[in-house]
N, C-alpha and C positions, 0 to 999 in steps of 0.2 A: 544196422540201416539200409534194410530192407524194403523194395519200393514197394514189398508182393508180400503177404503171407505165408506165399506156394513158397516151398523149395522149388524151385524150378529146375536148377541139376535134377538132382532128384526125384524128376517127373518125369527126366530124359531114363530112367531104369526100365523103363515098360519097352524102350528100343534092346537088342539080341546082343548077352553081354559082350561078343567082336566089335563090336562095333560102341564101348565104352571109351576106350582108350581117342576113339573120334574126337566124339565129347568132349571130353573131356579137354583136347586140343580146342576143340570151336569154343566152347564158353568160357573158357579158361580158370576152372574150378575143379574141382577133381572132388568125385566122392571120398567119403571115411572110409578107412579103412580098404582103399581102392590101390592098387600094386601097380607099379610102371612094366608094366610088360615089355615098354618098346626103349627102354635106355640108352639115351646116346650122351656119348663122351664130349668134350669142348670141339676136340677138334672135326669129329663127327659136324655137327654144330655148325661150326664156322663153312666145311663140307656144302652144307644145303645153303647153309646162306647166300655163298661163290656163286652157288649155282647159279639159282634164283635169280641173282642181279646178273649176271652174265645170261644166263636161255632171255629175260626177260630183254634184255642191250639187240640180240642175236634177231630175236622175232620182231621187234621197231624194225631194225636194219633189215632186216630182209624184206619188210615189208616197203620201207622205202624206194628199199634199191629197183625191186622187182617192178614197183605198182600193181602192189596181187591183188588178184580182185576178193573181194572184200576186204578191204582196203583198213577199213575202221574196225572190225574187229580183231586183226590181227595188230593194232594198233591198241586197244584197249588191251587186247592178250598182254600184249609187252609190256605196256606199263605198270601194269598192276604188278608182272615178275620181278622189274628194274624196282617199283616203289618197295615191294616187299624186303627185296633184299637190301635194299638200299636204308630202309629203315631200321633193320637188323642189324648193319651193322653199325648206326648209330645209339641205335637205345640198349642194347643188347652186348656187337663185342665189344664197341669201344668203351663201352660200360664198364663191363664188368674189366676188363682190360686196365681202366681207372682207376678199381680197384682194388689193382694185379691180384683179380681173383680169378681169371681167366683158366691159367695154368696155374696158378701161385708163384710161377718165376717171376721175379722181376725184369726182369732183359726180355724172356720172350713173347708176355704179355706186353711191353712196353714195345716190342717191334711189333707184334699182330693191330696193335691199337693204332700204331704208325699205318700201316698200311692199306686199313680198312678207312682210316678217315682222310688217308691221298687219294685215293679209288672215287670218296666220294667228296671231295675236297669239305667234308666237314672238319670241326677244331682240332687243333693236332692234340697228342696222351696230355704232353704237358703243363698247356693252360687247363684243358678240360680237368686234367686230375685238381688242379687246385681251384676251382671254380665251380668242383663238383662235391667234391671231397669236404674240401675246409670250408665250402660257405654252403652248400647246397646241406651237406649232410652236419653241416657245425648245429649243436646244441645251440648257440646262441644266435643263429642267422638266419636259421632254418625257418619257413614260414614269415619271413619275417621281408620287406623290401628290402635288406641286404644279401635276402637270394636271389644267388644272376635268376635262376628260372622265374620268380615272382616278380623282379625289375625288367625282366624282355616282355614279359606279359603286361607287365604299369604301362608300358611305354608305350602302349595304342588307344589308352584311353581308357580305361577300365577305373569308376570309380563311385563308391558308394551313395546309395540313396537313388540309381539308376534304375528306372523299374524292369522287369525280364523282359521284357519285350526289347523295351530299349538295347538291354544287354544285348541279345539275340542278333539286334540287326545292327548293331557295334559288330559281333563276332562275324556274321556272313560278309559284312562289305570290308574289314580285315582281310580277310579270307583271297581275297580279288585285289587287294587296296595295293596300285604300285609302290606306293609307300612301303607297304610292309615286309612288299620284295624284294626291294628294293635294297632296305634295312639289313634283314637279314641279310640278302645274298653279300653285300658290304661286307659284310660281322664274320662272314664265313672265307671269305675271297684274304678279309685282314689277315685276317687264324692264317690264313696257307702260306700268305703271299710274305707277310712281314711282321708276324710277332712270331709264330713258329722258326725256332734253329737250327742251325748244324746242316744234318745230312734232311730234315725233316721239311727245312724251308726246301731247299734243293729238288725233294723230291714234288714239290706240289709244285714247282716252277718249270719242274722237269715233262711235268704232265700236264700244264697250260700249254705248256710251248709247243708239244704234239700235240695236241686240237690244231695250236695254229700253222702249225708247218702243215697236217692234214689237209685244213680247208686252200688252204694255200697250191695245194698241189694238187687235188683231186676235187671237180667242181663238185660231186655228188656230195661232200665230205662233210660241207656246212649243213647240209639236211639232216646229215644224221646225226650231225652235235645236236642239232637245235631239236629236234624230232626223239632220237633216242636216249639222249643224255639229259639237255639244258630242262625239259618237258619232265619231263620224271624226276630227277638227281635235285634240280632247284624246285622250280614250279610247286608239282603236286607235294613234293615232299614240305616243302616248307608249309603246304596246310595242313596237311598232315600230320608234324610236328607238334604245329601251335596247337589243333587240337587235343594230341596229345598233354600236352603241358599244360593247358586249360585247365585239364581234368586228372591230372597227375596227382594233387590231393586238395583236398576239400582248402584252399587257398581263403585267404583273407578272413581268419578269425584272430581278433587280439589275443593277443596271448591273457591269459590270466592269473593274478597274481594266486599262491600257492599249487600251481600247477609243477605238478614233476616232470623232470625231462619224459618219463615212458608216458606220461598223459599228455603230454603234446602232443607228440608225433603221434599216439593213440589215435587222439579229438582229430588228429589232421589228414590221417594218411586210411585208402581202404582200399576194398578188392575191388576193379572194375571189369564186372561180367557181359557175356555176350550170348545174348538167348532170351526165345519168351516160352510161358511154360504152356506143357503140350494142352488140346482141345480133352478135354474132357471127358474118360471113356464112358458116362452115362450121359451124355447127351443122345439128344433121337437120332437118326442118323441123318437127314437133310442139313441139320446144324452142326452134327457131323463133320458130315464132309466141305461143309461151307469153313469150317474151324479149322480144319489142317487146312485146303486153299488155302487160306489166310496164313498158319503159320511155318507152309513154306515158303508164301511172299515173303516176309517178314524176313525168315530165316536169312534167305537165298539174298535178297535186295538190299535190305537192314545190317542185320548183323553180323551177314558173311563179311560182306566190302570193310568192316571196321573193325574187325578182330586181324584183319588179314591189310590190313592196311595204313591201320590208325594204332592198337591195342596190338600191333605185334610184336613177337615173340613171346616174353614172361613183362610185360607193361601191367595183365591183367594183377598179376599178382605182387605190385613194386611197394605195398601194404608191408608183403613178409621181407622183404630190401632192407627196410626203415628199419625193421624189428631188428634183424639179423643179418648187417652190412655185409659179416664175414663169411657167412655162407659161402662151403667150396662146392656142393655140389646143385649148383645154377641152375643147371639142362633139367632138373628136378622140382623147381621151383613151384609148382602147383600141384604137387603132391603132397612137396615141405607143408606150403601151407596149410595145408585142409590136414593134415596132420597134428600141426600146432593148434589151429583153431577144436581140435579133437578133444588134444592135453588141455584146453581150455587156456592156451597162453600162458603159459608158469610166467608168473611175477610182471605180469602183462598186464594192461584194461583186455577187454573184450574185443573182439575182432569185428569193422564197419565192413561190408556191401554194399553194392548197388548193381543193376542188372540194366546194360542200354545206356548207350554213351550220350545218348539225348538225356534221359534222370539225374546223370552225371553232371551234368554241365547244365541243365537246372538251378539241382541244390546249390552248385553255386556259385550261383547265379544271387540266388535267395539269401546265402551267406550276404553276396556284397552290397544288394536294397536293403537287408534290414540293419548293415554295422554300421554304427555311430559316428561319424566324421570323425571328429574330433580323437574317438581313442582309434580312429582306420590313424589316423595322419601321425599321432604320438606313440602309435602300438606297431604298426604294419609299415612305414614309409619311414624309407632312412631321411635321417637328418636332409639329405642335401636336395633332397625332392619333397619336401616340406614347402608348403606354400610360402613361407614367411622365407626361408633361405634361396626358395627360387626368385623372391623376387626382392632381394640381396638385402635383405630388412636385417639379418641374425647374423 
């Protein structure tokens, strides 16, 4: 499923060889037979994630307390680092800990997952593992209305028959809707302060109470909490997470009779990569200059923010994770996925891929626009969400 006949990643081999690891990170897709010359283990990955979060928080706090010159620039830089770190804590660290694949030790992975989720007040490890491993990865529930991810998306009005334009409008409205942010925040606080157990609940309450004490004691602590923590860790985090979840899979495809479990998974999973094709080297000089200026602008102002803030960590290779959820070398996922592609994905259907978040969103919307309403209600919606059940008929 390419949105272009051109292999965008291959086109970047026109850049020097020493830059290729960077382009693999940027796009999320490795070259065929490319080796990872900068392998890192889980602990270094964790350190980098925490460093990003801490640096972002420190930069934003400095800007707030010092009323720094160029305040908006400091805020943007700080927020980006904080969001990147927070999303990787949830999207990668807590995710791998939920599968007990961060180190392979259940005790260590549970501890790391709980610490990370407490820092950003995301779902605790125990309930996340139940929802994700049993609900999202379940053969019967994946991609259905009983999938916790799709169930969450459906809460905000996505229904078959809506046009692509209407779905875009709904998405843009949802991202800034107070209702959306209230629902998301309520879910996070409930998970941390009420649903979690034992030491995990105590840690969450200590986190919240610490902020309350600091705000009560120091006049500027309220501004620090709001600008350095709440804005990136709640508001922008919710927006990032929703865009990632909305395109995580090719949602809304009804289950077909006779589909094998692997066919079902492969049809609904894809690699989501970031990048645009390089301008053709054969273009006349003026057109080539314009092409390179446009390419640089699109890559730096669109694809980079998406890669850094939305498709963070190993999100571009999420389809590989669904094919191989027990894969332990998860920090090497981009290279492992491409090796699997080159090997023709033994015992699996071919891989799908899409370049550009907007293209992925359009594809999801087109599926939802064209799906039959009755099929959607019978094969996608869970029984409790079907209109007749909601109306109390059945």
